[in-house]
RONUSE-545515 format. One record per residue: residue in three letters; x, y, z of N, C-alpha, C, O in turn. Coordinates in steps of 0.001 Angstrom, whole numbers, plus 500000, padded with zeros to 6 digits. Example, Ala and Ser with C-alpha at 12.3 -4.5 7.8 and 13.67 -1.06 7.14 Angstrom:
BEGIN
ALA513190494310507800512300495500507800513200496700507800514236496681508465 SER512850497750507080513670498940507140512900500030507870513409501138508039 
This chain:
BEGIN
UNK404987568076436300404389567419437476403204566965437379402773566128438173 UNK402504567447436394401034567086436063401204565480435367400564564453435596 UNK402273565730434490402299564507433659402641563177434405402243562065434057 UNK403438563450435484403740562142436096402568561691437028402640560570437532 UNK401397562568437311400662562250438413399453561640437741398379561561438337 UNK399637561163436376398502560734435638398366559143435800399366558426435763 UNK397303558722435950397221556971436101397277556476434950396759556845433895 UNK398039555477435236398407553899434271397261553256434094396474553083435025 UNK397056552853432937396142552152432474396667550599432369397681550344431719 UNK395924549580433044396562548073433343395611546983432659394393547050432825 UNK396112546129432003395388545454430931394966544389432019395905543717432447 UNK393682544111432556393393542990433366392497542220433263391729541894434167 UNK392488541650431585391717540780431051392294539606430817391633538830430125 UNK393535539181431264393974538037430896393542536961432025392817537294432962 UNK394015535713431876393873534516433044394518534808434165395560535465434179 UNK393868534278435331394858534433436530395752533212436634395988532475435677 UNK396347533004438143397444532012438270397382531712439823397120532567440670 UNK397681530268440103397784529899441337398916529799441964399705529233441208 UNK399441530077443034400819530064443410400732529431445047400026529851445963 UNK401606528398445057401931527414446168402915528218447205404005528683446870 UNK402413528295448376403444529067449364404158527855450386405004528258451185 UNK403893526679450371404314525427451036405997525705451531406479525738452664 UNK406590525871450283408118525879450522408473527341451235409425527482452003 UNK407625528326450887408063529534451703407720529352453103408316530040453931 UNK406937528611453439406677528286455078408035527579455572408724527982456509 UNK408295526451454772409352525525455097410732526481455176411660526076455876 UNK410822527360454676411939528100454725411917529067455985412847529262456769 UNK410507529693456006410523530313457379410664529426458557411061529915459615 UNK410372528149458472410243527302459713411980527226459990412534527600461024 UNK412615526678458854414082526738458919414909527787459418415944527669460073 UNK414261528967458984414947530067459541414961530407460982415904530824461654 UNK413487530100461405413153529967462787414174529159463651414830529553464616 UNK414147528140463161415118526945463855416414527492463991417102527371465004 UNK416739528087462978418293528545462803418457529786463994419379529931464796 UNK417448530468463841417457531643464652417352531272466312417572532048467241 UNK416968529915466387416708529585467885417692528951468418417742528804469639 UNK418833528370467426419975527747468106421041528766468701421733528532469692 UNK421068529868467989422314530902468724421444531407470155422060531887471107 UNK420328531278470169419667531707471323419959530664472315420295531117473409 UNK419920529434472221420318528355473159421905528380473164422268528165474321 UNK422678528509472562424085528926472779424260530045473691425066529907474611 UNK423670531044473575424181532175474316423783532046475582424481532535476470 UNK422498531312475914422227530765477312423230529980477972423511530061479167 UNK423725529257477176425071528114477874425977528975478050426612528768479084 UNK426374530056477338427452530702477664427328531664478570428389532057479056 UNK426121532275479025425674532938480142425991532238481329426638532680482278 UNK425387530880481181425632530049482363427049529690482613427463529598483768 UNK427671529522481778429252529276481738430049530317482162431104530065482744 UNK429629531672481916430231532863482287429838532892483825430718533194484632 UNK428591532601484257428330532749485551428892531788486475429018532017487678 UNK429259530612485851430082529463486795431520529895486741432228529533487681 UNK432083530648485736433367531035485803433527532148486732434539532234487428 UNK432513533068486786432677534339487511432544533774488952433234534279489837 UNK431666532719489246431663532255490809432966531563491183433536531848492237 UNK433482530587490268434455529795490645436162530285490119437240529777490431 UNK435876531377489282437453531896488699437549531027487443436927529989487220 UNK438612531761486518438836531181485349439439529930485214439779529342486240 UNK439655529352483961440160527841483880441505527820484086442027526771484465 UNK442242528927483878443807529113484060443945529104485663444697528407486345 UNK443167529908486006443402530231487608443177528641488134444056528116488816 UNK442118528010487826441896526573488336443009525847488159443545525262489101 UNK443466525812486933444895525115486770446065525272487541446710524366488069 UNK446350526768487581447161527100488580447067526663489883447998526157490509 UNK445746526887490376445535526439491675445630524857491899445940524350492977 UNK445331524164490765445697522466490826447490522421490637447990521358491004 UNK448157523150490269449619523164490091450199523569491624451211523018492057 UNK449498524534492366450319524960493354450504523777494448451530523926495111 UNK449893522872494712450259521629495711451673521142494999452572520754495745 UNK451881521157493572452890520266493057454139520886493504455043520237494030 UNK454197522567493220455146523265493448455469523438495018456551523837495449 UNK454497523120495704454794523477497140455506522216497720456270522247498684 UNK455123520986496935455831519557497356457264519760496929458210519615497702 UNK457373520086495726458764519914495199459727521126496214460910520943496503 UNK459054522139496570459794523087497396460404522486498939461429522680499592 UNK459261521722499093459379521060500468460628519883500296461547519747501103 UNK460478519255499331461417518159498970462894518839498904463812518348499560 UNK463059519804498216464383520708498007464607520965499350465737520671499739 UNK463756521486500260464098521852501547464523520680502428465403520854503272 UNK463967519555502275464529518427503255465822517853502603466690517252503237 UNK465855518118501200467136517561500413468510518434501220469590517968501581 UNK467996519825501327469195520638501736469546520415503224470700520497503644 UNK468369520100504069468771519646505165469468518534505383470497518575506058 UNK469047517494504891470024516194504753471318516613504008472158515777504341 UNK471637517121503525472995517600502922473703518466503978474906518302504178 UNK473021519348504633473591520199505522473995519129506836475098519257507367 UNK473112518163507277473283517183508258474637516441507916475652516400508612 UNK474443515935506833475490514981506292476896515723506511477858515321507166 UNK476745516983505744478122517840505933478522518108507532479676518320507904 UNK477581518068508240477787518499509736478649517314510167479719517467510756 UNK478013515847509773478316514666510449480000514444509967480896514051510715 UNK480126514769508681481450514634508220482544515376508806483666514960509091 UNK481898516917508991482995517636509485483315517265511136484366517603511680 UNK482231516517511824482427515935513190483476514987512992484559515044513575 UNK483137514093512146484056512759511944485386513365511564486350512995512234 UNK485551514073510777486930514555510510487531515362511420488761515411511441 UNK486850516035512213487159516676513669487699515605514515488861515602514921 UNK486848514713514769487267513610515717488536512817515258489205512289516146 UNK488934512683513952489899511753513341491087512740513544492188512261513814 UNK490947513960513442492132514797513398492461515150514914493528515691515202 UNK491630514866515752491764515188517386492706513980517656493831514075518146 UNK492103512853517275492949511505517684494370511313516911495250510545517298 UNK494445512127515768495749511960515038496701513033515841497892512782516025 UNK496216514001516210497113515027517101497528514376518370498649514452518874 UNK496331513622518907496453513055520276497634511923520321498442511811521243 UNK497576511070519098498832509978519179500127510728518583501236510303518910 UNK500017511821517727501066512339517366501720513336518975502913513591519138 UNK500953513616519659501315513931521039501874512985521738503004513084522217 UNK501145512010521850501629510673522748502826510144522146503605509686522982 UNK503210510068520943504362509550520366505607510493520487506749510042520580 UNK505270512047520477506508512903520860506534512557522292507599512122522731 UNK505591512674523039505967512513524433506768511215524790507742511208525543 UNK506295510225524224507395508813524396508500509211524043509407509091524867 UNK508793509787522780510111509867522318510912510950523190512121510793523357 UNK510343511883523662510983513002524623511324512238525951512417512366526502 UNK510326511440526426510692510667527704511642509609527584512205509266528624 UNK511990508904526298512817507877526040513981508533525734515008507862525833 UNK514075509614525405515281510477525334515564511022526618516775511162526790 UNK515046511282527320515334512006528550516026510813529589517028510996530280 UNK515140509419529504515593508320530236517021507833529542517876507373530299 UNK517261507910528320518473507526527975519523508492528370520567508088528882 UNK519299509742528159520275510580528551520691510498529997521879510549530318 UNK519572510355530995519702510230532407520560508780532700521359508635533625 UNK520258507913531853520941506677531880522454506720531718523292506216532466 UNK522633507363530685524218507616530145524787508599531254525888508394531765 UNK523916509770531631524701510652532805525191509639533889526372509550534226 UNK524070508806534458524341508032535464525492506965535590526249506771536541 UNK525417506306534331526861505474533819528123506351534030529145505941534580 UNK527957507515533568529187508456533403529533508595534920530622508258535387 UNK528449509153535685529069509433537020529381508191537784530300508178538603 UNK528650507158537542529197505995538234530508505577538110531265505324539047 UNK530816505496536652531914505352536071533249506425536997534281506089537578 UNK532763507447536824533852508440537539534043508488538926535104508845539439 UNK532699508015539763532721507642540928533522506475541249534325506542542180 UNK533370505311540507533917504222540809535601504400540741536415503911541525 UNK535863505232539586537495505580539463537850506428540613538959506249541116 UNK537173507203541034537802508206542066537604507302543607538360507484544562 UNK536527506384543621536447505708544683537700504543544931538222504268546011 UNK537970504028543760539039502928544008540503503553544218541427503098544892 UNK540454504697543469542017505626543889541968505869545123542986505647545780 UNK541012506288545655540788507008547104541069505816548028541950505890548885 UNK540278504655547844540569503625548661541869502881548639542321502262549602 UNK542445502992547443543786502343547090544812503388548041545728502840548654 UNK544684504563548129545473505540548641545460505148550248546420504772550922 UNK544097505345550661543944505005552162544397503621552631544912503434553733 UNK544172502664551725544763501256552368546237501380552482546848500980553474 UNK546856501992551355548250502114551342548842503004552383549980502709552745 UNK548243504088552952548744504561554055548460504090555136549234504218556085 UNK547204503392555252547037502659556689548007501527556876548594501286557931 UNK548125500818555692549158499521555860550585500119556327551269499458557109 UNK551012501309555872552321501883556158552316501921557616553140501332558316 UNK551108502820558156551023503139559415551044501988560383551574502100561489 UNK550441500832559948550097499970560922551517499116560911551897498620561971 UNK552186498975559876553441498354559956554471499154560786555396498573561353 UNK554322500333560843555083501237561778554790500923563304555606500782564214 UNK553390500851563339553015500555564902553568499110565240553996498922566379 UNK553582498146564379553987497129564608555674496885565097556100496162565998 UNK556294497616564311557682497641564629557918498145565757558771497617566470 UNK557205499311566197557509500123567424557003499112568668557658499040569708 UNK555907498424568482555376497633569621556554496326569590556903495972570716 UNK556986495822568805557975494786569035559507495436569556560356494684570036 UNK559752496952569397560813497070569899560500497484571315561464497502572080 UNK559471497777571735559046498211573027558610496852574033558461496765575252 UNK558494495925572999558115494674573574556590494930574280556206494415575330 UNK556026495623573641554530495813573933553705494667573211553554494786571994 UNK553200493656573803552389492589573224551138493031572697550755492615571603 UNK550478493820573361549113494553573266549099495411571885548313495258570950 UNK550148496342571984550211497083570704550374496269569684549614496407568725 UNK551374495263569655551832494309568545550311493780568026549855493985566901 UNK549723493141568982548564492482568488547441493312567664546839492975566644 UNK547347494523568437546443495655567521547174495935566181546496496025565157 UNK548582496082566134549009496600564770548749495199563897548084495335562870 UNK549179494005564200549044492796563382547299492635562722547003492303561575 UNK546321492993563875545174492892563348544745494060562159544058493871561155 UNK545289495133562554545106496297561477545605495830560326544961495954559284 UNK546895495192560361547469494774558974546699493917558270546585494013557049 UNK546056492931559036545164492091558456543916492524557683543551492213556549 UNK543383493293558562541979494368557953542611494918556791541983494642555769 UNK543529495529556624543761496204555504544157495203554322543855495470553159 UNK544775494157554635545049493311553434543788492817553016543691492643551801 UNK542768492538553730541430491991553143541013493008552465540726492680551314 UNK540804494466552763540471495453551945540994495314550726540339495159549695 UNK542508495382550841543356495367549575542886494295548819542968494476547604 UNK542421493242549178541925491839548395540799492291547595540706492149546376 UNK539895492880548410538542493317547702538703494400546835537865494498545938 UNK539689495329546906539847496338545925540419495762544899540267496322543814 UNK541116494672544944541756494037543741540701493253542596540742493179541368 UNK539782492732543589538363491981542878537433493141542055536838492996540988 UNK537514494314542903536678495597542146537341495879540941536635495941539934 UNK538721496089540814539329496546539679539195495199538767538859495645537670 UNK539270494023538676538949492924538160537510493143537306537342493014536093 UNK536688493456538172535332493564537565535154494621536641534667494462535522 UNK535667496032537243535977496798536069536568496600534730535972496868533687 UNK537674496155534794538263495696533572537473494716532707537481494843531482 UNK536813493774533291535847493103532520534687493655532059534255493207530997 UNK534026494605532662532871495294532096533440496318530862532837496471529800 UNK534547496899531165534981497513529802535367496692528611535141496992527439 UNK535969495633529046535930494511527823534886494055527234534944493802526031 UNK533641493845528008532672493514527251531560494689526641530428494487526200 UNK532170495753526755531371496875526261531509496803524679532616496651524162 UNK530327496919523918530325496556522611531093497537521757530957498757521846 UNK531877496946520956532823497983520165532469497791518578532476496705518000 UNK532170499009518009531641498952516493532667498394515709533272499127514927 UNK532948497213515806533918496369514960533103495197514032533342494877512867 UNK532053494668514952531390493406514342530628493924512933530626493173511957 UNK530093495016512885529415495616511678530456495398510564530211494806509513 UNK531778495999510938532686496257509808533047494686509306533467494564508156 UNK532930493785509933533023492184509665532168491914508836532427491377507759 UNK530717492336509319529630491646508318529587492425506929528933491994505979 UNK530379493679506873530225494251505692531296493663504793531157493673503570 UNK532461493104505444533408492522504488533031491245503821533538490873502763 UNK532081490559504510531631489397503879531163489549502480531727488971501552 UNK529932490478502292529496490704501009530623491125500034530603490689498883 UNK531690492028500488532673492092499663533134491184499049533214491251497822 UNK533601489985499819534192488826499311533319488185498399533825487774497354 UNK531945487997498613530957487415497733530999488208496361530967487631495274 UNK531075489572496509530918490230495174532313489991494453532293489591493289 UNK533297490176494975534468489553494209534393488208493666534964487957492604 UNK533738487315494300533738485743493781532625485870492600532747485136491619 UNK531499486825492680530682486832491665531215487651490478530767487489489343 UNK532215488564490781533225489118489582533625488295488706533441488277487490 UNK534390487363489631535275486439489080534409485693488042534643485630486836 UNK533516485215488610532809484209487826532144484781486584531925484079485597 UNK531814486124486654531132486592485570532162486946484539531986487010483323 UNK533356487184485268534723487521484189535003486202483159535444486264482012 UNK534624485031483895534940483822483380533994483381482411534376482683481472 UNK532789483714482537531672483537481738531266484755481153530275485364481554 UNK532107485209480061531475486250479161530445486368478752530069487500478446 UNK529619485295478593528094485588477988527179486149478958526063486571478655 UNK527692486148480202526793487004481434526524488522480829527397489281480407 UNK525268488747480883524884489990480562524974490295479169524699491446478829 UNK525351489362478206525405489727476662524271488815476195523434489264475411 UNK524210487728476576523193486581475981522089486835476904522384486813478099 UNK520768487091476557519611487317477261519079486033477636518699485973478805 UNK518982485223477096518354483805477508519390483075478344518943482409479278 UNK520573483093478177521460482316479199521750483247480668522047482793481773 UNK521586484462480335521516485265481650520370484998482491520457484833483708 UNK519313484958481838517924484713482652518151483231483023517994482991484220 UNK518455482298482313518604481150482871519451480879484226519224480144485187 UNK520487481737483934521377481665485130520717482414486544521197482136487643 UNK519661483313486420519178483887487217518102482917487929517888482800489135 UNK517528482299486921516469481180487556517284480077488261516993479721489403 UNK518136479629487684519321478585488362519470479126489814519142478485490812 UNK519955480268489818520337480801491022519295481090492339519580481076493536 UNK517866481382491623517014481284492587516461479835493226516019479619494355 UNK516630478997492188516422477488492356517346477064493640516939476454494629 UNK518602477496493418519519476835494370519510477628495700519824477040496734 UNK519132479061495724519100479490497117518023479782497790518063480183498953 UNK516474479532496821515448479513497750514803478301497863514045478099498812 UNK515009477457497003514624475890497095515412474846497592514969474063498432 UNK516791474755497040517674473773497407518647474343498810519442473612499400 UNK518407475649499138519180475945500329520608476284500042521265476541501051 UNK521110476331499137522567476852498606523040478162499215522265479049498856 UNK523937478598499938524457479926500468525636480278499676526642479589499841 UNK525667481339498760526770481788498311527688482386499067528768482600498516 UNK527560482715500179528396483231501333529237482397501723530455482516501589 UNK528491481215502387529453480355503072529710478928501987530704478228502179 UNK529010478690501186529314477634500159529437478068498804528605477754497953 UNK530605478895498524530874479562497467531385478358496324530888478238495204 UNK532176477749496723532835476716495444531618475833495103531394475693493900 UNK530708475147496072529606474380495733528786475160494905528583474766493757 UNK528282476200495303527299477009494666527706477122493235527021476552492386 UNK528862477875492861529276478303491748529385477001490686528886477032489561 UNK530167475783491268530134474625490606528900474283490188528778473965489005 UNK527914474276490927526433473825490534526115474667489705525780474206488614 UNK526088476041489850525840476862488431526344476470487236525595476208486296 UNK527515476398487160528240475858485987527707474778485274527361474792484092 UNK527656473721486162526991472444485963525855472531485154525797471970484060 UNK524721473370485744523250473220485366523128474149484188522246474070483333 UNK524161475095484227523819476041482974524370475292481507524070475416480320 UNK525250474529482209525561473623480761524740472489480248524685472167479061 UNK524199471990481085522787470971481141521821471744480252521309471137479312 UNK521474473237480492520427473690480044520693474200478683519840474209477795 UNK522105474695478526522307475353477138523603474406476636524712474937476698 UNK523521473183476200524805472301476192525340472954474702526540472940474427 UNK524522473412473957525003473783472474525945475112472596526726475417471694 UNK525787475947473907526656477152473699528168476720474350528986477630474478 UNK528483475581474690529619475202475215530298473841474236529790473224473299 UNK531578473703474872532337472461474004531562471149474139531028470786475187 UNK531548470524473080530813469134472930531560468195474127530884467563474939 UNK532720468187474132533335467280474856533000467685476497532816466811477343 UNK532963468805476730532567469178478174531330468980478481531013468779479654 UNK530392469003477447528997468653477680528851467350477779528048467002478646 UNK529384466478477152529252464982477140529694464613478763528969463939479494 UNK530921465139479156531393464826480468530290465371481385529788464589482193 UNK529886466587481334528913467007482277527479466344482466526777466472483469 UNK527189465662481400525865465099481295526061463555481511525025462901481632 UNK527375462829481581527290461609481776526703461333483268526014460330483455 UNK526913462005484053526370461395485551524839461587485740524117460921486482 UNK524416462783484807522733462874484798522303462586483391521643463436482793 UNK522620461473482827522124460951481729520633461098481652520139461615480650 UNK519842460656482695518345460466482693517659462023482630516559462177482100 UNK518362463087483181517852464516483050518179464757481563517310465250480845 UNK519308464456481098519521464854479652518513464365478523518123465025477560 UNK518204463150478837517318462305478004516134462841478205515342462534477314 UNK515551463755479306514230464361479421514007465356478586512855465618478239 UNK514942465972478195514842467193477296514861466840475822514635467653474926 UNK515134465623475653515310464778474130513867464768473509512859464991474179 UNK513864464501472219512455464446471551512173462809471382513008461988471005 UNK510682462520471782510351461088471793510225460992470137509360461548469460 UNK511416460060469604511435459745468251510806458785467774510850458503466576 UNK509913457938468912508894456756468242507840457225467937507224456607467070 UNK507326458241468396506014458881467945506108459324466380507179459276465775 UNK504955459737465806504874460256464738505165461806464639505517462266463552 UNK505030462615465733505380463969465647506483464131466720506600463326467644 UNK507211465104466571508195465378467820507581466138468931506835467107468793 UNK507987465574470108507510466162471195508860466610472111509601465802472671 UNK508996467943472133510184468247473089509592468537474697508631469263474951 UNK510243467941475491509868467920476736510971469198477358512139469246476971 UNK510536469958478123510998471242478745511152470937480201510171470690480901 UNK512434470952480686512476471287482315511974472424482867511834473517482320 UNK511650472033484236511240473339485041512155474625484677511645475732484507 UNK513278474438484592514429475523484459513696476396483125513298477561483086 UNK513700475447482190513376476033480643512140476703480653511935477799480131 UNK511252475958481312509790476691481437509969478087481993509643479163481493 UNK510580477812483179510827479217483892511564480450483139511290481637483314 UNK512474479974482339513189480782481370512160481502480299512129482721480133 UNK511327480564479602510480480852478685509519482109479211509429483219478687 UNK508863481643480332507789482646480935508633484092481401508090485194481316 UNK509830483934481829510507485140482126510710486124481122510519487338481201 UNK511209485301479966511534486148478417510296486608477733510340487518476905 UNK508958485873478127507721486239477722507458485450476384506727485948475528 UNK508018484291476212508093483694475119507265482476475145507428481685476074 UNK506260482203474087505549481176474081506275479652474312507369479429473793 UNK505577478616475136506513477373475069506788476846474062507905476337473977 UNK505886476777472955505990476111471610506959476915470967507875476273470451 UNK507006478130470857508273478966470150509639478750470703510638478765469982 UNK509681478511472222510792478207472843511443476904472549512665476776472464 UNK510551475901472391510853474396472384511185474377470719512099473631470367 UNK510520475123469742511122474875468415512539475610468451513472475038467885 UNK512733476656468983513976477112468893515085476434469721516267476548469398 UNK514692475743470770515555474796471418515900473676470588517007473151470698 UNK514884473191469614514970472006468986515951472307467757516705471451467294 UNK515857473614467283516943474052466070517982474032466648518792473193466252 UNK518322474796467628519645474999468311520569473897468876521789474029468974 UNK519748472602469305520443471498469871520125470651468593520527469508468816 UNK519664470725467558519581469782466520518773468592466791519077467488466338 UNK517803468792467488516946467629467850516083467111466523515313466155466622 
C-alpha cells in the first residue's frame, strides 16, 4: 500500500501547445438547438392533447360527422317502406274493388239468367194452360151449342104443333143465336189449326245440313277425277288459290253454282299448269284467252329472258315460300320457255 501512494515524477520541461475551442462551442450550440426542438414538439403535443380532451378524439369526431348520414339513410328507408306499404294498400284496394265489381256482374248475370229462365218457364206454362183451356173451352162450347140447338129445335116443333106463334118466334131466335155461335166456334177452330201449322218444326236445319253434304259429294267427285289433288303440292296450292279468288273476289258460290264453279276451276288450273295436262286440251282451253296465256310467256325480243307471272302464280309462290325468281326459273324449265 505504501508503494502505490508514492508520487509520480512528470517531466514538464517540454514546449507548450495552443488549443482552439471554437468547434467545441459550435457542437454545443447544435446540441442545444437539437435539445430545444423536442421541447417545442412536446408543447404542441400537449396543446393537441388538451384540444382533444376538450373536443373528443378524432375518431369520435369522424363518427359524429357520419351520424347524420346514417340517420338520413334510415329515414329514407323508412319513407320507402311507407311508400311501399301505401302502394300495396292501394293495390289491395283496387283488387278488392275489381273483385267486388266482378262478383256483382256475376250476380247480375246469374240473376238475369234466372229471371229469363223463370219468364220462359212461365210463358211455356201459360201457353200450355191456354192451349188446354182453349181445347176445353172449344169442346165445352161445342157440346153446349149442340145441346142448345137440339132443345131449340124441339121447342120450335112443339110451338108449331100447338100453333103458338110467340113460342115459335122465340125458338127460331134461339136457333139463329146458336147458329151464330156455332159459326164463331168454327172460326176459332180454324185459327187454332193455323197456329199449330205455324209452330216451327225442327225440319229446316235438317235441310240446311243436307246442302253441305251435296257440296261435299261434288267436291269428292272433283277430287277423284283430278288425282293430282293432295299429291302434287304446287298444283294443290294453286287450286286453293284459285278457289279463294273465285269465292272471295269474283263471287262464285260452290253451293248454288257448282257446275260453273268447278268448270272455272278446271279451266284456270289448266291455264296455270298447262304442262301437267294434254297438249291438245291445253291449246283448246287457252284459245279463248290467248292474251292471258301470252302474258306468262317470255319476252323474246330482249337480250335476257323475262318471265311474267300471273297473280295466281305469285300467290302460289308466296304460299309455298319459294322466291319468285326460283319459281319463274322452274316454270321456264317445265314449260320449255
